[in-house]
C-alpha positions as CSV (number, residue, x, y, z in Angstrom):
1,M,0.2,-0.2,0.4
2,D,1.0,3.3,-0.9
3,E,0.8,5.5,1.9
4,E,0.9,9.2,0.4
5,I,-1.5,8.1,-2.5
6,F,-3.7,6.1,1.1
7,N,-3.8,9.3,2.6
8,M,-5.0,11.9,-0.3
9,Q,-7.4,9.2,-1.0
10,I,-8.7,9.9,2.4
11,R,-8.5,13.4,2.4
12,K,-9.9,13.3,-1.1
13,F,-13.4,11.6,0.7
14,L,-13.8,13.5,3.5
15,K,-13.7,16.8,1.6
16,S,-16.7,15.1,-0.1
17,V,-18.2,14.2,2.7
18,G,-18.2,17.4,4.7
19,V,-19.3,19.9,0.9
20,T,-21.9,17.6,0.9
21,S,-22.7,17.4,4.3
22,Q,-23.1,21.3,4.6
23,R,-24.6,21.6,1.6
24,E,-27.6,19.1,2.7
25,I,-27.5,20.9,6.4
26,E,-27.9,24.1,5.1
27,S,-30.2,23.2,3.3
28,A,-32.5,21.5,5.5
29,V,-32.2,24.2,8.5
30,R,-33.1,26.5,6.1
31,A,-36.7,24.6,4.7
32,A,-37.5,24.3,9.0
33,L,-36.9,27.2,9.3
34,A,-39.5,28.1,5.9
35,D,-42.3,26.3,7.3
36,G,-41.4,26.9,11.4
37,T,-39.9,23.7,12.6
38,L,-36.8,25.9,13.8
39,K,-37.6,29.2,15.1
40,G,-33.3,30.1,14.5
41,E,-32.1,29.9,18.1
42,E,-31.7,26.4,19.2
43,S,-29.0,24.1,19.1
44,I,-29.8,21.2,17.1
45,R,-28.2,17.6,17.6
46,A,-26.2,16.0,14.4
47,K,-24.9,12.8,14.1
48,V,-23.4,10.9,11.5
49,T,-22.4,7.6,10.9
50,L,-19.1,6.7,8.9
51,S,-19.5,2.9,7.7
52,I,-17.1,0.7,5.4
53,E,-19.1,-2.6,4.8
54,T,-15.5,-4.2,3.5
55,L,-13.5,-3.2,6.7
56,G,-17.3,-4.1,8.8
57,L,-17.0,-0.6,10.4
58,S,-19.7,1.4,12.2
59,T,-18.9,4.5,14.2
60,D,-21.1,7.5,15.1
61,I,-20.1,10.9,15.3
62,E,-22.5,13.2,17.2
63,G,-22.5,17.0,18.0
64,E,-24.9,20.1,17.9
65,I,-24.9,22.7,15.6
66,D,-25.6,26.2,17.4
67,L,-27.9,28.6,15.0
68,V,-27.1,31.8,17.2
């Protein structure tokens, strides 16, 4: 295994995950603000599940996103 290529591929994947996740969260929050589900003053709990079936990996990453 080439460590440098492996590292670059992981970074490329994580960049894609980050950009896509941000876009989806922003869209969902805007929709929730528009329909009154959120007021815009909350903190929202978020959870991402990272899974790699081939490796038998499944791990949850949890956090809070403050809207104010």
